[in-house]
TORSETOR-85976 format. One record per atom (N, C-alpha, C): z, y, x; residue in three letters; chain; residue number from 0. Coordinates in steps of 0.02 Angstrom, whole numbers, plus 50000, padded with zeros to 5 digits. Atoms other than C-alpha are relative to their C-alpha. Layout:
residues N
[[Z,Y,X],ALA,A,NUM]
...
END
This chain:
residues 201
[[50071,49987,50017],MET,A,0]
[[51550,51201,51702],MET,A,0]
[[49966,49934,49980],MET,A,0]
[[50032,50064,50014],THR,A,1]
[[51497,51019,51708],THR,A,1]
[[50022,49971,49933],THR,A,1]
[[49975,50028,50063],SER,A,2]
[[51609,50965,51565],SER,A,2]
[[49975,50039,49940],SER,A,2]
[[50025,49960,50055],THR,A,3]
[[51550,51110,51457],THR,A,3]
[[49928,49980,49983],THR,A,3]
[[50069,50020,50012],ASN,A,4]
[[51368,51059,51479],ASN,A,4]
[[49996,49932,49965],ASN,A,4]
[[50000,50066,50033],LYS,A,5]
[[51409,50880,51432],LYS,A,5]
[[50021,50007,49928],LYS,A,5]
[[49977,49989,50069],SER,A,6]
[[51500,50942,51279],SER,A,6]
[[49944,50026,49956],SER,A,6]
[[50056,49972,50039],ARG,A,7]
[[51350,51042,51222],ARG,A,7]
[[49947,49946,49988],ARG,A,7]
[[50051,50053,50009],ALA,A,8]
[[51235,50894,51252],ALA,A,8]
[[50021,49952,49945],ALA,A,8]
[[49977,50045,50053],ARG,A,9]
[[51345,50785,51143],ARG,A,9]
[[49995,50032,49932],ARG,A,9]
[[50000,49966,50064],GLY,A,10]
[[51345,50917,51007],GLY,A,10]
[[49931,50012,49971],GLY,A,10]
[[50067,49988,50026],ARG,A,11]
[[51158,50931,50992],ARG,A,11]
[[49979,49943,49953],ARG,A,11]
[[50027,50053,50042],PRO,A,12]
[[51074,50837,50847],PRO,A,12]
[[49949,49959,50040],PRO,A,12]
[[50047,50044,49965],ARG,A,13]
[[50975,50688,50909],ARG,A,13]
[[49929,50018,49981],ARG,A,13]
[[50071,49988,50013],ARG,A,14]
[[50791,50728,50929],ARG,A,14]
[[49967,49934,49984],ARG,A,14]
[[50034,50063,50016],PHE,A,15]
[[50674,50601,50854],PHE,A,15]
[[49926,50012,49992],PHE,A,15]
[[50072,49999,50007],ASP,A,16]
[[50491,50562,50847],ASP,A,16]
[[49983,49991,49926],ASP,A,16]
[[50014,50003,50072],ALA,A,17]
[[50433,50601,50670],ALA,A,17]
[[49950,49945,49983],ALA,A,17]
[[50050,50052,50014],GLN,A,18]
[[50284,50484,50682],GLN,A,18]
[[50032,49931,50003],GLN,A,18]
[[49966,50064,49996],GLN,A,19]
[[50393,50341,50738],GLN,A,19]
[[50047,49991,49941],GLN,A,19]
[[49956,50003,50058],ALA,A,20]
[[50515,50384,50599],ALA,A,20]
[[49962,49978,49938],ALA,A,20]
[[50041,50020,50057],VAL,A,21]
[[50375,50368,50472],VAL,A,21]
[[49982,49927,50004],VAL,A,21]
[[50017,50071,49991],ALA,A,22]
[[50324,50200,50545],ALA,A,22]
[[50060,49956,49983],ALA,A,22]
[[49939,50038,50015],THR,A,23]
[[50504,50139,50534],THR,A,23]
[[50013,50000,49925],THR,A,23]
[[49989,49995,50072],ALA,A,24]
[[50520,50202,50355],ALA,A,24]
[[49949,49957,49962],ALA,A,24]
[[50051,50042,50032],GLN,A,25]
[[50356,50115,50310],GLN,A,25]
[[50023,49927,49997],GLN,A,25]
[[49976,50069,49998],ALA,A,26]
[[50430,49950,50365],ALA,A,26]
[[50057,49989,49951],ALA,A,26]
[[49944,50006,50047],LEU,A,27]
[[50589,49981,50264],LEU,A,27]
[[49975,49999,49928],LEU,A,27]
[[50026,49997,50068],PHE,A,28]
[[50494,50030,50106],PHE,A,28]
[[49961,49938,49982],PHE,A,28]
[[50041,50059,50015],HIS,A,29]
[[50376,49884,50121],HIS,A,29]
[[50043,49938,49991],HIS,A,29]
[[49958,50059,50005],GLU,A,30]
[[50512,49757,50149],GLU,A,30]
[[50044,50000,49938],GLU,A,30]
[[49949,49998,50052],HIS,A,31]
[[50639,49815,50021],HIS,A,31]
[[49976,50032,49934],HIS,A,31]
[[50021,49961,50058],GLY,A,32]
[[50539,49923,49899],GLY,A,32]
[[50029,50069,50002],GLY,A,32]
[[49979,49930,49996],TYR,A,33]
[[50552,50111,49881],TYR,A,33]
[[50069,50011,49968],TYR,A,33]
[[49938,49985,50036],ASP,A,34]
[[50693,50112,49754],ASP,A,34]
[[50061,49971,50034],ASP,A,34]
[[49943,50033,49969],ALA,A,35]
[[50804,49996,49855],ALA,A,35]
[[50021,50032,50066],ALA,A,35]
[[49986,49967,49937],VAL,A,36]
[[50798,50105,50011],VAL,A,36]
[[50030,50069,49987],VAL,A,36]
[[49968,49935,50008],SER,A,37]
[[50919,50252,50016],SER,A,37]
[[49987,50045,50060],SER,A,37]
[[50005,49954,49943],VAL,A,38]
[[50915,50407,50125],VAL,A,38]
[[50049,49978,50054],VAL,A,38]
[[49951,50024,49951],ALA,A,39]
[[51071,50337,50208],ALA,A,39]
[[49972,49940,50039],ALA,A,39]
[[50031,50056,49965],ASP,A,40]
[[50976,50177,50249],ASP,A,40]
[[49951,50025,50053],ASP,A,40]
[[50050,49974,49954],VAL,A,41]
[[50838,50279,50329],VAL,A,41]
[[50033,50035,50060],VAL,A,41]
[[49968,49963,49945],THR,A,42]
[[50951,50394,50429],THR,A,42]
[[50038,49954,50046],THR,A,42]
[[49964,50048,49957],THR,A,43]
[[51057,50249,50490],THR,A,43]
[[49952,49962,50044],THR,A,43]
[[50049,50037,49961],THR,A,44]
[[50905,50151,50545],THR,A,44]
[[49969,50043,50055],THR,A,44]
[[50030,49955,49952],LEU,A,45]
[[50831,50303,50632],LEU,A,45]
[[50050,50027,50050],LEU,A,45]
[[49949,49973,49957],GLY,A,46]
[[50997,50354,50708],GLY,A,46]
[[50002,50075,49999],GLY,A,46]
[[49998,49928,50006],ILE,A,47]
[[50987,50532,50643],ILE,A,47]
[[50049,50019,49944],ILE,A,47]
[[49956,49978,50053],ASN,A,48]
[[51096,50638,50529],ASN,A,48]
[[49959,50026,49941],ASN,A,48]
[[50037,49978,50059],PRO,A,49]
[[51048,50689,50351],PRO,A,49]
[[49967,50068,50007],PRO,A,49]
[[50035,49936,49993],PRO,A,50]
[[51013,50873,50395],PRO,A,50]
[[49935,49994,50039],PRO,A,50]
[[50061,50009,49961],SER,A,51]
[[50885,50816,50524],SER,A,51]
[[49946,49966,49956],SER,A,51]
[[50047,50034,50045],PHE,A,52]
[[50806,50701,50395],PHE,A,52]
[[49969,50050,49951],PHE,A,52]
[[50026,49954,50050],TYR,A,53]
[[50791,50836,50262],TYR,A,53]
[[49958,50056,50031],TYR,A,53]
[[50040,49949,49966],ALA,A,54]
[[50726,50963,50388],ALA,A,54]
[[49930,49973,50015],ALA,A,54]
[[50064,50029,49982],ALA,A,55]
[[50587,50843,50436],ALA,A,55]
[[49958,49980,49940],ALA,A,55]
[[50038,50030,50055],PHE,A,56]
[[50540,50766,50268],PHE,A,56]
[[50015,50029,49931],PHE,A,56]
[[49982,49966,50062],ASP,A,57]
[[50623,50871,50132],ASP,A,57]
[[50036,49954,49950],ASP,A,57]
[[49970,50047,50048],SER,A,58]
[[50663,50717,50026],SER,A,58]
[[49976,49930,50015],SER,A,58]
[[50024,50069,49991],LYS,A,59]
[[50644,50529,50017],LYS,A,59]
[[49928,49994,49975],LYS,A,59]
[[50068,50002,50026],ALA,A,60]
[[50489,50554,49911],ALA,A,60]
[[49951,50034,50049],ALA,A,60]
[[50042,49967,49950],GLY,A,61]
[[50422,50674,50043],GLY,A,61]
[[49985,49953,50058],GLY,A,61]
[[50010,50050,49947],LEU,A,62]
[[50447,50540,50174],LEU,A,62]
[[49951,49946,49976],LEU,A,62]
[[50045,50052,50027],PHE,A,63]
[[50359,50413,50061],PHE,A,63]
[[49928,50025,50000],PHE,A,63]
[[50068,49972,49998],ALA,A,64]
[[50209,50529,50048],ALA,A,64]
[[49971,49995,50070],ALA,A,64]
[[50023,50006,49931],ARG,A,65]
[[50200,50531,50237],ARG,A,65]
[[49985,49927,50017],ARG,A,65]
[[50011,50072,49990],VAL,A,66]
[[50216,50342,50238],VAL,A,66]
[[49933,49979,49971],VAL,A,66]
[[50064,50018,50031],LEU,A,67]
[[50069,50327,50118],LEU,A,67]
[[49941,50025,50040],LEU,A,67]
[[50053,49974,49957],ASP,A,68]
[[49964,50438,50230],ASP,A,68]
[[49989,49954,50060],ASP,A,68]
[[50004,50045,49943],ARG,A,69]
[[50004,50324,50376],ARG,A,69]
[[49972,49932,49979],ARG,A,69]
[[50023,50065,50026],TRP,A,70]
[[49974,50168,50271],TRP,A,70]
[[49924,50000,49991],TRP,A,70]
[[50072,49996,50011],SER,A,71]
[[49798,50228,50229],SER,A,71]
[[49961,49988,50064],SER,A,71]
[[50032,50009,49935],VAL,A,72]
[[49758,50219,50415],VAL,A,72]
[[50018,49933,50031],VAL,A,72]
[[49976,50058,49963],THR,A,73]
[[49862,50073,50476],THR,A,73]
[[50005,49936,49959],THR,A,73]
[[49986,50061,50038],GLY,A,74]
[[49889,49953,50331],GLY,A,74]
[[49956,49987,49941],GLY,A,74]
[[50041,50007,50061],ALA,A,75]
[[49765,49983,50191],ALA,A,75]
[[49941,49953,50012],ALA,A,75]
[[50060,50041,49997],ILE,A,76]
[[49624,49862,50153],ILE,A,76]
[[49941,50045,50017],ILE,A,76]
[[50057,49958,49980],PRO,A,77]
[[49464,49928,50236],PRO,A,77]
[[49944,49999,49947],PRO,A,77]
[[50048,49999,50056],PHE,A,78]
[[49370,49967,50075],PHE,A,78]
[[49929,50016,50024],PHE,A,78]
[[50067,49978,49980],ALA,A,79]
[[49225,50056,50162],ALA,A,79]
[[49963,49944,50037],ALA,A,79]
[[50032,50054,49962],ALA,A,80]
[[49192,49908,50277],ALA,A,80]
[[49980,49942,49955],ALA,A,80]
[[50014,50056,50045],ILE,A,81]
[[49198,49781,50136],ILE,A,81]
[[49949,50019,49947],ILE,A,81]
[[50045,49978,50054],LEU,A,82]
[[49112,49880,49999],LEU,A,82]
[[49942,50039,50030],LEU,A,82]
[[50055,49967,49966],ARG,A,83]
[[48959,49919,50102],ARG,A,83]
[[49934,49984,49965],ARG,A,83]
[[50066,50010,50031],ASP,A,84]
[[48780,49937,50044],ASP,A,84]
[[49965,49940,50030],ASP,A,84]
[[50043,50054,49975],GLY,A,85]
[[48659,49794,50060],GLY,A,85]
[[50027,49930,49992],GLY,A,85]
[[49975,50067,50013],ARG,A,86]
[[48766,49650,50002],ARG,A,86]
[[50013,49992,49925],ARG,A,86]
[[49988,50010,50072],PRO,A,87]
[[48788,49571,49829],PRO,A,87]
[[50070,50026,49981],PRO,A,87]
[[49937,49971,50022],VAL,A,88]
[[48924,49658,49730],VAL,A,88]
[[50054,49947,49992],VAL,A,88]
[[49951,50053,50011],ALA,A,89]
[[49010,49496,49680],ALA,A,89]
[[50026,49974,50067],ALA,A,89]
[[49979,50024,49934],GLU,A,90]
[[49014,49441,49862],GLU,A,90]
[[50049,50049,50033],GLU,A,90]
[[49956,49949,49971],ALA,A,91]
[[49092,49605,49919],ALA,A,91]
[[50068,50000,49965],ALA,A,91]
[[49937,50000,50037],LEU,A,92]
[[49223,49600,49782],LEU,A,92]
[[50041,49937,50014],LEU,A,92]
[[49965,50062,49981],ALA,A,93]
[[49264,49419,49825],ALA,A,93]
[[50035,50009,50067],ALA,A,93]
[[49969,49988,49935],GLU,A,94]
[[49296,49471,50005],GLU,A,94]
[[50060,50048,49992],GLU,A,94]
[[49946,49952,50011],LEU,A,95]
[[49403,49616,49942],LEU,A,95]
[[50062,49964,49975],LEU,A,95]
[[49942,50037,50028],LEU,A,96]
[[49515,49498,49842],LEU,A,96]
[[50030,49953,50052],LEU,A,96]
[[49973,50045,49949],GLU,A,97]
[[49530,49373,49984],GLU,A,97]
[[50036,50039,50055],GLU,A,97]
[[49967,49959,49950],GLU,A,98]
[[49572,49511,50107],GLU,A,98]
[[50067,50025,49974],GLU,A,98]
[[49937,49980,50030],ALA,A,99]
[[49705,49572,49986],ALA,A,99]
[[50050,49943,50004],ALA,A,99]
[[49956,50058,49997],ALA,A,100]
[[49778,49397,49977],ALA,A,100]
[[50028,49991,50071],ALA,A,100]
[[49978,50009,49931],ARG,A,101]
[[49785,49386,50167],ARG,A,101]
[[50050,50055,50021],ARG,A,101]
[[49956,49945,49979],ARG,A,102]
[[49863,49558,50192],ARG,A,102]
[[50067,49999,49963],ARG,A,102]
[[49938,49999,50039],TYR,A,103]
[[49990,49540,50052],TYR,A,103]
[[50048,49945,50022],TYR,A,103]
[[49956,50055,49978],SER,A,104]
[[50057,49379,50130],SER,A,104]
[[50007,49996,50075],SER,A,104]
[[50002,50004,49927],ALA,A,105]
[[50034,49419,50315],ALA,A,105]
[[50069,50002,50032],ALA,A,105]
[[49932,49992,49973],ASP,A,106]
[[50214,49471,50347],ASP,A,106]
[[50050,49974,49949],ASP,A,106]
[[49953,50028,50049],PRO,A,107]
[[50342,49360,50260],PRO,A,107]
[[50057,50046,49983],PRO,A,107]
[[49945,49954,50013],GLY,A,108]
[[50469,49500,50274],GLY,A,108]
[[49978,50062,49963],GLY,A,108]
[[50025,49939,50034],ALA,A,109]
[[50357,49632,50194],ALA,A,109]
[[49937,49981,49961],ALA,A,109]
[[50056,50026,50038],THR,A,110]
[[50248,49550,50063],THR,A,110]
[[49975,50050,49948],THR,A,110]
[[50029,49957,50052],GLY,A,111]
[[50136,49628,49932],GLY,A,111]
[[49968,50062,50029],GLY,A,111]
[[50033,49937,49980],CYS,A,112]
[[50049,49796,49936],CYS,A,112]
[[50049,50058,49993],CYS,A,112]
[[49954,49943,50001],LEU,A,113]
[[50154,49948,49980],LEU,A,113]
[[49982,50049,49945],LEU,A,113]
[[50022,49951,50050],VAL,A,114]
[[50050,50059,49866],VAL,A,114]
[[50010,49972,49929],VAL,A,114]
[[49994,50028,50068],ILE,A,115]
[[50042,49943,49715],ILE,A,115]
[[50073,49994,49980],ILE,A,115]
[[49929,50006,50017],GLU,A,116]
[[50227,49907,49723],GLU,A,116]
[[50031,50069,49991],GLU,A,116]
[[49976,49932,50009],GLY,A,117]
[[50257,50094,49741],GLY,A,117]
[[49984,50030,49932],GLY,A,117]
[[50018,49975,50066],THR,A,118]
[[50170,50125,49575],THR,A,118]
[[50051,49979,49947],THR,A,118]
[[49949,50023,50047],ARG,A,119]
[[50317,50035,49493],ARG,A,119]
[[50067,50034,50014],ARG,A,119]
[[49937,49967,49981],SER,A,120]
[[50448,50151,49570],SER,A,120]
[[50031,50038,49941],SER,A,120]
[[49964,49961,50051],ASN,A,121]
[[50580,50234,49462],ASN,A,121]
[[49999,50075,50015],ASN,A,121]
[[50003,49930,49979],ASP,A,122]
[[50557,50397,49559],ASP,A,122]
[[49932,50028,49980],ASP,A,122]
[[50065,49974,50023],PRO,A,123]
[[50421,50499,49470],PRO,A,123]
[[49956,50027,50056],PRO,A,123]
[[50039,49970,49946],GLN,A,124]
[[50368,50591,49627],GLN,A,124]
[[49969,49946,50045],GLN,A,124]
[[50025,50055,49959],ALA,A,125]
[[50352,50433,49730],ALA,A,125]
[[49948,49959,49961],ALA,A,125]
[[50046,50039,50042],ARG,A,126]
[[50268,50342,49586],ARG,A,126]
[[49932,50036,49995],ARG,A,126]
[[50062,49962,50006],ASP,A,127]
[[50140,50481,49565],ASP,A,127]
[[49960,49998,50064],ASP,A,127]
[[50035,50003,49936],ALA,A,128]
[[50100,50478,49751],ALA,A,128]
[[49966,49932,50008],ALA,A,128]
[[50030,50067,49995],ALA,A,129]
[[50071,50290,49746],ALA,A,129]
[[49943,49992,49950],ALA,A,129]
[[50053,50004,50050],LEU,A,130]
[[49969,50304,49586],LEU,A,130]
[[49937,50036,50023],LEU,A,130]
[[50059,49963,49975],ALA,A,131]
[[49856,50433,49668],ALA,A,131]
[[49962,49957,50051],ALA,A,131]
[[50032,50044,49951],CYS,A,132]
[[49821,50312,49811],CYS,A,132]
[[49965,49942,49964],CYS,A,132]
[[50028,50056,50037],ASN,A,133]
[[49792,50170,49688],ASN,A,133]
[[49937,50020,49962],ASN,A,133]
[[50059,49977,50037],ARG,A,134]
[[49672,50273,49584],ARG,A,134]
[[49941,50012,50047],ARG,A,134]
[[50054,49989,49951],ALA,A,135]
[[49573,50319,49740],ALA,A,135]
[[49967,49933,50017],ALA,A,135]
[[50028,50066,49986],ALA,A,136]
[[49553,50134,49778],ALA,A,136]
[[49958,49975,49941],ALA,A,136]
[[50038,50020,50059],GLU,A,137]
[[49498,50099,49599],GLU,A,137]
[[49935,50038,49995],GLU,A,137]
[[50062,49960,50004],GLU,A,138]
[[49372,50241,49608],GLU,A,138]
[[49949,49975,50051],GLU,A,138]
[[50046,50028,49951],ALA,A,139]
[[49298,50165,49766],ALA,A,139]
[[49967,49937,49973],ALA,A,139]
[[50028,50060,50030],ILE,A,140]
[[49276,50000,49675],ILE,A,140]
[[49951,50018,49945],ILE,A,140]
[[50042,49979,50057],ARG,A,141]
[[49205,50085,49520],ARG,A,141]
[[49933,50028,50024],ARG,A,141]
[[50061,49970,49975],ALA,A,142]
[[49078,50185,49619],ALA,A,142]
[[49955,49947,50031],ALA,A,142]
[[50040,50052,49968],TYR,A,143]
[[49023,50032,49716],TYR,A,143]
[[49966,49956,49948],TYR,A,143]
[[50029,50041,50053],VAL,A,144]
[[48996,49928,49560],VAL,A,144]
[[49948,50040,49961],VAL,A,144]
[[50045,49959,50040],ALA,A,145]
[[48914,50071,49465],ALA,A,145]
[[49933,50013,50033],ALA,A,145]
[[50062,49987,49965],ALA,A,146]
[[48782,50095,49598],ALA,A,146]
[[49946,49948,49983],ALA,A,146]
[[50049,50051,50017],ARG,A,147]
[[48700,49930,49547],ARG,A,147]
[[50012,49967,49932],ARG,A,147]
[[49985,50028,50066],HIS,A,148]
[[48788,49876,49387],HIS,A,148]
[[50037,50053,49959],HIS,A,148]
[[49965,49944,50034],PRO,A,149]
[[48827,50039,49296],PRO,A,149]
[[50034,49979,49935],PRO,A,149]
[[49972,50020,50064],GLN,A,150]
[[48858,49952,49130],GLN,A,150]
[[50063,49957,50008],GLN,A,150]
[[49943,50044,49988],ASP,A,151]
[[48989,49840,49211],ASP,A,151]
[[50057,50034,50038],ASP,A,151]
[[49953,49968,49953],ALA,A,152]
[[49082,49967,49317],ALA,A,152]
[[50072,50002,49975],ALA,A,152]
[[49931,49992,50026],GLU,A,153]
[[49232,49996,49204],GLU,A,153]
[[50035,49933,49994],GLU,A,153]
[[49966,50064,50012],ARG,A,154]
[[49268,49817,49155],ARG,A,154]
[[50012,49962,50065],ARG,A,154]
[[49991,50034,49937],ILE,A,155]
[[49242,49749,49330],ILE,A,155]
[[50055,50033,50042],ILE,A,155]
[[49947,49965,49964],THR,A,156]
[[49351,49883,49407],THR,A,156]
[[50069,49983,49971],THR,A,156]
[[49936,50019,50032],ASP,A,157]
[[49489,49846,49281],ASP,A,157]
[[50020,49929,50020],ASP,A,157]
[[49985,50069,49983],PHE,A,158]
[[49476,49661,49319],PHE,A,158]
[[50025,49994,50072],PHE,A,158]
[[49982,50005,49929],VAL,A,159]
[[49482,49681,49509],VAL,A,159]
[[50068,50033,50012],VAL,A,159]
[[49936,49966,49991],SER,A,160]
[[49625,49806,49499],SER,A,160]
[[50058,49958,49973],SER,A,160]
[[49948,50043,50030],THR,A,161]
[[49724,49690,49385],THR,A,161]
[[50014,49940,50045],THR,A,161]
[[49991,50057,49955],MET,A,162]
[[49695,49544,49503],MET,A,162]
[[50037,50020,50063],MET,A,162]
[[49965,49978,49939],MET,A,163]
[[49752,49644,49654],MET,A,163]
[[50074,50014,49985],MET,A,163]
[[49930,49990,50019],SER,A,164]
[[49910,49696,49562],SER,A,164]
[[50036,49933,49992],SER,A,164]
[[49970,50066,50009],GLY,A,165]
[[49941,49515,49516],GLY,A,165]
[[50011,49965,50067],GLY,A,165]
[[49992,50031,49934],LEU,A,166]
[[49913,49455,49694],LEU,A,166]
[[50059,50031,50037],LEU,A,166]
[[49943,49966,49968],SER,A,167]
[[50036,49585,49757],SER,A,167]
[[50066,49976,49971],SER,A,167]
[[49938,50022,50033],ALA,A,168]
[[50167,49536,49628],ALA,A,168]
[[50017,49928,50019],ALA,A,168]
[[49988,50070,49983],LYS,A,169]
[[50147,49350,49666],LYS,A,169]
[[50021,49993,50074],LYS,A,169]
[[49979,50002,49930],ALA,A,170]
[[50159,49382,49853],ALA,A,170]
[[50073,50021,50007],ALA,A,170]
[[49931,49977,49997],ARG,A,171]
[[50322,49476,49823],ARG,A,171]
[[50049,49947,49976],ARG,A,171]
[[49956,50051,50027],THR,A,172]
[[50392,49330,49727],THR,A,172]
[[49995,49933,50036],THR,A,172]
[[49998,50059,49958],GLY,A,173]
[[50353,49203,49862],GLY,A,173]
[[49937,49957,50003],GLY,A,173]
[[50061,50040,49994],HIS,A,174]
[[50176,49139,49837],HIS,A,174]
[[49974,50003,50071],HIS,A,174]
[[50026,50004,49932],HIS,A,175]
[[50100,49081,50001],HIS,A,175]
[[49926,50016,50001],HIS,A,175]
[[50070,49980,49992],LEU,A,176]
[[49929,49125,50070],LEU,A,176]
[[49953,49952,49964],LEU,A,176]
[[50046,50047,50031],ASP,A,177]
[[49846,48965,50010],ASP,A,177]
[[49999,50007,49924],ASP,A,177]
[[49997,49989,50073],GLN,A,178]
[[49905,48997,49832],GLN,A,178]
[[49963,50064,49980],GLN,A,178]
[[50032,49936,50015],LEU,A,179]
[[49848,49177,49835],LEU,A,179]
[[49924,49996,50009],LEU,A,179]
[[50072,50008,49989],LEU,A,180]
[[49678,49130,49907],LEU,A,180]
[[49968,49960,49944],LEU,A,180]
[[50027,50040,50055],GLU,A,181]
[[49653,48999,49773],GLU,A,181]
[[49991,50043,49938],GLU,A,181]
[[50006,49954,50056],THR,A,182]
[[49687,49131,49640],THR,A,182]
[[49942,50048,50010],THR,A,182]
[[50054,49953,49985],ALA,A,183]
[[49570,49253,49726],ALA,A,183]
[[49932,49967,49991],ALA,A,183]
[[50065,50035,50004],ARG,A,184]
[[49431,49123,49732],ARG,A,184]
[[49982,49984,49927],ARG,A,184]
[[50014,50010,50072],ILE,A,185]
[[49449,49080,49548],ILE,A,185]
[[49977,50066,49969],ILE,A,185]
[[50020,49935,50025],ALA,A,186]
[[49439,49266,49511],ALA,A,186]
[[49929,50018,50023],ALA,A,186]
[[50067,49986,49974],SER,A,187]
[[49284,49278,49621],SER,A,187]
[[49947,49963,49960],SER,A,187]
[[50047,50037,50042],SER,A,188]
[[49199,49143,49519],SER,A,188]
[[49989,50035,49933],SER,A,188]
[[50006,49963,50063],ALA,A,189]
[[49237,49242,49362],ALA,A,189]
[[49959,50063,50009],ALA,A,189]
[[50039,49940,49986],LEU,A,190]
[[49165,49398,49442],LEU,A,190]
[[49925,49985,50005],LEU,A,190]
[[50071,50020,49994],SER,A,191]
[[49003,49309,49487],SER,A,191]
[[49970,49989,49931],SER,A,191]
[[50024,50012,50068],LEU,A,192]
[[48986,49252,49308],LEU,A,192]
[[49994,50064,49960],LEU,A,192]
[[49999,49938,50039],ALA,A,193]
[[49031,49420,49234],ALA,A,193]
[[49942,50046,50020],ALA,A,193]
[[50054,49956,49977],LEU,A,194]
[[48903,49511,49341],LEU,A,194]
[[49931,49970,49986],LEU,A,194]
[[50064,50033,50015],ALA,A,195]
[[48768,49384,49298],ALA,A,195]
[[49984,50003,49926],ALA,A,195]
[[50009,50001,50073],VAL,A,196]
[[48795,49396,49110],VAL,A,196]
[[50011,50071,49973],VAL,A,196]
[[49991,49933,50028],PRO,A,197]
[[48768,49560,49016],PRO,A,197]
[[50063,50004,49957],PRO,A,197]
[[49941,49993,50043],PRO,A,198]
[[48924,49629,48926],PRO,A,198]
[[49985,49978,49929],PRO,A,198]
[[50009,50025,50068],GLY,A,199]
[[48942,49539,48761],GLY,A,199]
[[49950,49944,49995],GLY,A,199]
[[50051,50052,50001],GLY,A,200]
[[48811,49412,48813],GLY,A,200]
[[50028,49930,50002],GLY,A,200]
END
């Protein structure tokens, strides 16, 4: 009787905490990039078998969608706190860029922005999920600028988004915090000038 129970226990698939699995996958995707991480990498790291993985997440892209949901709470730049009413727009955007520089370089083993780097994925489903997150961030910037500088909203949003993509890319290729902050501060000077001068002026 005892040996039979042990045999059944050994035969059961390992139970796992789905939330912890998402956190572990987030670290893998951030460190290596979505395309470089295989399902086998994930299942090996989690210590589960592929059927358990697919039952929980359906696909690697499905897992990435869960990771992005978690990232929005645990790792994303706090847009609402930075882009708050009652402060100069250029000042808020300068803080946004400097915060991006700090976060993108905070962990030497997982540099750059998980979302921005995900928009470059070869997997259409994963890329679309990352693009949706990125567009939401851009819309937050656009709405913030438009509230006081409606004529500048598009060009300023494009500029800030481009700078954040560049900061992420440079962090991934080894730029250190001081280098990223210097770039962010030069960009902030350009923002101050752009918001002080009418388009075409």
